[in-house]
N, C-alpha and C positions, 0 to 999 in steps of 0.2 A: 599378465598375472592370470593364473588359472583359477576359475571360480566354478564351483559345482555344488549340487545339493547333496547332503549327507543324511542318512537315516538317523532319526532321533531315538531309536530304540535303545541305543547305547547309553542314553541319558538315564536309563532306569537305575544305574548304579550311582547316580549323583544324589546329593542331598537336596531335594526339591521342596519348595514350600508345600506343605500339606496339612490340612486341619479339617475339622468338621465343616468349615465355612468356605475354604478355598483348597483346590487340589489341581495340580498340573499333571495332565495325562500325556504321556508320549505315545505317538501314533506311528504307523508305518511310514516309511519314506521320509518326508520332510515336514511333517506337521506335529503340532502339539495343541492340546486344549488347556485353556485356563478356565477352570470351572468355579463359579461363585454361587453358593447356595442362596435360595430365596430368603432364608432367615438372616443373612448377613446384614449387620447394622452399620458397617463402616461407610464413610462418605466417599472414599477414593480407593481405586486400585492404582498403585504407583508403578509406573513402567520405567525400567532403566534404559537410558539412551546412550549410544555411542555414535558420534557423528560420522565416523569413518566406516561404520558398518553399513551393509546394504539394507535396503528397506525390506521389512517383513510385511507380507500381506495378511491382514487380520480381518476376519469376518466376525461381526458382533451379532450373537444369536440370543434372543430372549424367548423362553417358552417355545422353542423350536422355530421361531419366526426370525428371518434375517432382518436386522435393524439397519445396519450400515456396513460399509467396507472402509477401513482406514489403512494407511501405510505408516509404519513405525520403524525407526532404526534401532531395533532392540539390541542392547549391548551384547557384544561377543567377547572382546578382549578386555575392555575396561568400561566403567560407568562414568560418563562425562557429567550427567545430571539426570534428574527424574522428571517425568511429566505425569500429571494426574489424569486418570480416566474416571469421570464422575459417575457414581453408581446410583444417585438419587432417582433418576428416571426409571431405573429397573428394579426398584424396591419391590419385594414380594414375588419376583420372577426368578426362575432358574436361568442364570446367565452363563453363556459359554463364549469365550473369545478363542476362536480357532486361528492359529498362526501358522503360516508357511514361512519357514526361515531359509534364507540363502546364506550358506556358511562358506567362508573362505578359509581354507586350512593352510594356506601358504605361510610358512615361517611361524606356525602356531604350535602350541605344545600338546594338543589333544582336544578331544571333544569337550571334556569337562571344563576346560579353560576358555572354550570358544563361545559357549552359550550361557549367558548370565541369567538363566531362568531362576536361579536361586535368589536373585536380587529383587524379583517381583514381590510386592508386599501390599497388604491392606493397611489403610491408615484413616484416622478421623480428621487429619489436617494435612495441608500442603504448604510448605514454607515459601511465601512470595516476597519475603524481605529482600532488599537489594543486596546482591553479592557481587555486583559488577562496578568497578571503578569508572567505567566508561558510560554508565547509564546517565542520561541527561538529567539535569536538575529541574529544568522548566520546559522541556519539550515533551510532547506526548509519546509514550511508549506503551507496548502491551505489558501486562504484569509478568508474563512469561511466554515463551514460544516465538513464533515468526510472525512478522507483519510486513505487508507491502502496500499496495495502492489504498489511499483513502477512498471510501465509497459512501454513497447515500447521505451526504452531509446536509443537515437542515437545522434551522433555528425556529424554536417555538416556545412562547411563554417564558422568555428569559433564559432558556437553556439551549446550548449548542449540542447537537448530536453528531457524533463522528462514528461511522461504521468503517470497517477496514478489512482487507484481505488477511485472513488469520489462520495459522496452523497451531492448534492447541496441543499437538502431539510431537513437537520438536521445534528447534530454533532454525530450521531450514525450510525452504518452500515445500508446500504440499498440503493435502487435506483442506482445501480452501473452504472456509466458513466466512460469514460476516461477523467479526468481532464488533464490540460496541462500547463506546465511552461517552460520557457527558461532561459538560463544563458550563459554568456561568460566566467565566472570564477568559476563556481560551488559553489559560495558563495552568490552572489546577484541574486535573481530570479525574473523574470517578469511573472505575471499571465496572461495566455492566455484564450480565450474562450474554452468551452468544445469541445473536439476534436471528440469523438465518443459517440453518445447517443443511448439508447435502441431502439429496433425496434421489428418487429413482431417475429423475431427469439429469442428475449429475452433481458435481461439486459447484460451489457458488462463486463465480467469478465477479468481476467488477460491475458496478451499476450505480444507480442514483435513486433518491427519494424526492417526492413532491408532496405538497400539501394540497389535497383535492378539496378546496373550500366548498364547492357546490355539490360534491358527491357524484361527479360525472361518471365515475367508474362503477357506481352501484354498491359501493362499500360504506356509504354514509357520508354526510357532510363532515368536512375537516378530517377525513381519514388520511393517514400517511400511507402513500402507496410507493412501494419499492419496485423498481424494474431492474433486473439483473440478468447476467448471462449464466445459463445452466450449461456446464461443460461436461459432457459424457465421453469418457475415454473409450475408444473402440480399438482393440489390438489390431495393428497393421494399418490403421487409418488415422489415428490421432484423435484429438478432441473434436466432437461434434457439438457445435455451439449454437444454442437457441436462446430466445429471450423469454423470461418468465416474470410473473408478478407475485408480490406478497403485500398484504395490507395490515395496518395497525389501527385499531380504534381506541387505543389508550395512550396516544401521543408518542408512539415509537418504542414503548417498553417491550411489547411482544408483537409478533407478526404471525398472520395466518396465510398460508400459500393459496393462491387462486386455483380452483379446481380445473380451470380451462387451460392451464399451462401446457406447452409454450404458446405465447401470443404472437411471436414473430420469428420467422425462419428465413434463411437465404441459401443460395446455391454455393456459397464459398466457405472455406474452412475458418478463416480468421474473421469472424463476424461477432463483435462483442462490445461491451462497455456502453450500454444504452444510457442516454442522458436526456430525459424528457423535460419539458417546461411549458407552462401555460403562456400562450401568446394572446394578450388582450386585444391586439389589433385584429387577429384572426378569429377570436372567440373560440379557440380550439387549442388542442395540445400539439406542440411540435416535438420532434425527437431527432437527435443527431446520434448516429452510430458509426463506429469504426468498422471498415470493411476492406481488409487487405491493406492497400496503400491509398485509400481514399475514404471520404466520409459520405454516408448516405443520410438524406433528410426525409422525414416523414411527417404526416399530420394525422390527427385522430380526434374524434369527438369524446372518446371515453377511455383512453389508455389501453384499449383491448384490440380494437380493429384499426390497423395502420395502413395508410396509403403512402407509397413512395412518391415523393415530390421531385427530388433531384439528387445529383451526385456532385461532389466537389473534390478537386485536388490532385487528380492524376498527373497533371503537368505543372504543378506549382509546389514550391517549397522543397524541403529536404525529404529524400526518399531512401535514406540509408538503411531503413528497417521498417518494420510493420508500424502502421499508425494505430494509436491506442488512446483510450481515456479522453474522449473529446468533451468540450464544453463550448457553448455558444451563448453570448450574453451582450447586452448593451453596457458599455463602459463609459463613465463620464470623462470629460476633458478637463484638465487642470491648467491654469495659467498662473505663474508666480505663486504656486502653492495653494491656490484657491480654485474650487470648482466653478466652471462657467455655467450659469443657469441654463438648463435646457439643452446643453450641447453634449452629445454623446455619439458614439459610433459602435457598430457591432464588431465584436472580436471573437474569433474562433480559435480556441486553444486545441492544439493537436500534439499529443505526446508521442514520441518516436523512439524506438530502440531496435538496433543501434543507430548511430548517425548524429549524435549530439556534438556540439562545438568542442567539447573536451574529450570526446570519445564516449561511446555507450549511450546511456539514456539521457533524455532532455525534453523540454517543452518548447515547441515552436508556436508561433501565433500568426494570424492573418487579420488584417483590418479591412472592413468593408461594410456592405449593406446586406440586410436580410429582409425579405418581404413576406415571410411565412411559407414561401415555396422554394426559394433559391437564394444561396449565399453567393455574393459577387465581391471580389476584392477591389479596392480603390485603384490600385496601380499594379498591374500584373508584372511589370518589369522588376519589381522588388522581390519577386518570388520565382522568376524564370530561371532555367538552367541550373536548378539545384540550390539557388540562393534561398536562405531562410532567415527569419527574425526569431530571436530566442528570448524567452521570458527571463531566464536566469542562465548565466554563462558559467556557473560553477559545475563541478563534476557530479554533485549529489542533490539534484532537484528534479523529481520526476512525478508523473501521474498527477499533475496539478488539476484540481477541480474546485468548484465553488460551493458555498453553503446556499441551499435553496431558502428563500424567505429571510435572508439576512436583514438585520434591523436597519432602518433608514435607507433602504434600497442600496446598501453597500454591496460591493462585489468582493467578498472576502473569500480567499482561497487558502488551501493547505496543499502541501506536496509530500510525497514519500522522500525522505532524506537518505537516499542511497543510489546505487548504480548497479545495473544487472551484470556489469563486468566482474564484480566481486561481492555482491550482496550476501551470498551464502558463506563467505569466507572471512568477513570482518571479525576482529578478535574479541567477540563477546560470546557467551554461551547461554546464560539464563534467558536472554531475549535477543532478538535481532531486529534492528531498525527502529527509527524514530520518525516523527513528522517534523517538517520545518515549522518555524513560527508562522502564525497566520499573517497574511498580507492582504491589504486592500488594493485592488487594481485601479489604475487611472491611465489616461492617455495624455501625452504631452507632445507639443509640436515643435519641430526644429526644421527650419528651411522648407516649410511647406509640407513636411512629412510627419505623420503621426507615429509615435512609438509607445509601446506598452510599458508602463512603470508598475512597480510592486512595492508599496511603502509598508513598513511594519504597522499592523493594525493598532488603533489607538489604545487598546487594552494593555499594551506594553509600556505606554508612556508613564514616566515617573516611577517605575518599579525598580530602577537601579540595575537592570539587566544588560544595559548596553553602554558602550563607550562612544563618545562623539568627538570628532576632530574637525576643526576648521582648517582648511588648507588653502594655500595660495601658490600654485605652480606645482611642478613635479615633486612627489613626496614618496618616501618609503617608511612604512610603519612595521615594526617587528614585534610580534607577540612571542613571548618566550617563557621558560621556566628555569629553575635552578639546575636542572640536569642538562641544559644546553639545547633542548628542542626549540626550533624556530619556525614560525609561520610568518611569511612576509607578504605584505600588501603594498603593491608598487603602482603608483599613478605616474604615468609618463605623459605630460601635457603636450609635448611635441608630437608624439606618436598617437595621442588621443586613445590610450588604452589603460585599462585597470587590470592588474595581474595579481593572482594569489598563488604563492609558491609554498607547498607543503612537503617538498621533497626531503626536508631535514627535520620533520616534525614527528618524533616518536616512532611507533611501529608502522613501517611501510612495507614490511617483508611479505605480507600475505598475498600480494598480487603485484605483478609487474605493471599493471595499469593504474596503480594507486599513486605512486610518487611523481606526480606530474604538475605542471603549471596550468592553471585555467586563466584564459585571457578574454576580456570583454572589450568591445569597442565602446568608446565614450562619444556621445553625439553632441555634447556641448561641455564647456569647461566645468570641471568639478570644483566646488567650493566647500564641500563637507563630506565626511565619511562617518557612517554610523555602523558600529560593529557589535554583533551579538555573539558572545563567546560562551559555550557550554562545555561540559566535560568531554564531548566528542564531536564538536562541530564549531565552525566559524561561519557566520553569515554577514556579508559585507554589503552595505547599501550606500551607493554614491548618490549625492544630492537627494537623500531621503527616498531612494527607490527608483531613480531614473536608470541606474545601472546596478545590477545585483549579481553577486557570486556566492554560492552556497557550497561549502566543502566539509566533509568529514575529516576529523583528525583523531589520532590515538596517542597522545603525548604521555610521557612517563609520569607527569603530574600536571595539574591544570595550567593552562596558559594564562599569562597576564600581560 
C-alpha cells in the first residue's frame, strides 16, 4: 500500500471548526495548527480517533513553549471514538497543537473525506459511561484508553494504589504515562488523575513504588518514592532507557520528579522495569532490573546511588523473548492450606515476551535464596536447557508484580490480563485491557520440590463472584450461553493436566493466535476447581491456586 504525505492547503475549502476560541489553520506541506485562545473556558478538546489511521505527531505548545509531544491516530475515513485532551493545565495560555498528518489516499474519495479535522470540538464534558459489552464487571480497567503493565503498586492506610502503563490518547499502545487507580477492597476501583507524565527524559515505562519510612532518599519520612524507566525514542536507534525517580509526600496522590534524574543507566538497550525494596537484613535498598535476557541486582543506601551486586539468569529458564517486569520477594510455604510458621523461600518473578507456555507473554518464576547480593536457585536442573516454571499457564496473564507494604506481610500480586500477540486487536474500543483478580502467592511442596501457587486474595471470598466444583477424577466443565458459545475446562487425571479450550467461544476472529488451548501440568491430584467468570475473562484455580489458567473470552453473551 502506498502511503505519502499530502499538503493540507487544499483543506482551506473544507468546513473547519473556527470560532473566537478555536481555529484550525492549514499550513504548507503536511501540517495544521489547532489554536485554542487563552480565554477558552471549556474543559476538553475532543480529538476524533480512527484506529486504522496512521499516527499523527502532535506538538503541544503553550505561550510559545513546547510542553510535550504526543502521537494520536486522528481520524481520516471515519470516527471510531473520541479521546479528551485536558485543557485545565493550560488555562489562561495561548495553546497551539501542531499536527503533522500522514495521509493514505489509496481507495479514498479525496482530501475532504480523508482528514476529519471538522470533527475536532471543544466540550465541557467527556462521556466515560460504559459502552462496551465486554467491559469487566469486577476487574480493574481504565476509564478509557489503553492500559498494559501494572506499575508502582503499594498499600497504605487502608488503600491499595495501582499505577499502570496508560495511553490517554487512544485505545492502542503509545504515549506511556502512569495512570492511577485506588481501592479499599481490590474489587471496586476509583480512577485518579494521571500520576506521572512524560518529560524531557522520555515517556514513562514500567517501574515500582516503595514506602521510604526513614526518609533515606532525602524526600522526608514516609515519602512514597517511584522508580521508573524513562524511554526516550531516538530515530534510527530506538528507545534509550534510563531509570528515574519521582516522590510523593501526600500518600501517592501527586508526584514530584527528582531533579537529579536519571539515577541509573546501562550500556544496553533493553534496560527497564526497576523494582526496589528495603532489605531489613542488609539495612539497605535492593533493586532488581531487567536487562536484555537477564536480571541485574543492585544495592543502595538512598535509592539514588546504586551499586551493581550481581547478575542472574543467562543460562536458566525460558529465553524465548526479552525478560521484563521482575519482582523478588520472600514467599511463605503452605501445607494443607495453612502457612507454616517462619518457613519461606525467595521467589524471583520474571515476565517474558514471547516464549510463554501458550505462546506470547507469560510469567515464569525461580525459587531460591537471596543474601542481599546474589540470587541463587535451589535446583538448577529445573531451569536448565530452556526449562521454565510458570506462575499461570493461561494465555492472558503477564507483567505480574506485587503490592509493596501489603497488609499482614501478604504477597499480593496483579497481572495485565492480555497477551502481546493480539493486545492491540481485541474487540473493544472505548478501552483496552483489564487486570487479573488479585492473587496471594504461596509455595507448596510436592515430592521434595517447591512450586509457586496463586490463590484468589481473601477480599473475593463470599462475594458471589466465583463458582466452586468438588471433583474426583477426570472432569470436563463446560461454560456456555444460549448462543452456543462454549468454554471447556478439562482435567485429565491420568495425564495430570488441566486444559482450557476457548476455540469455540464467541469472537476468535481477530487473531489466529487467539483460538487455542492452554494446558497446565498438575503436580498433584486435583480435588477442587474455583472459577471466576467475568464479561470477557475466565480464571481457573485448581486446588485453590496450586495450578492456574487465565484466559480472555469474547462471547456473544455472558457465560454461565
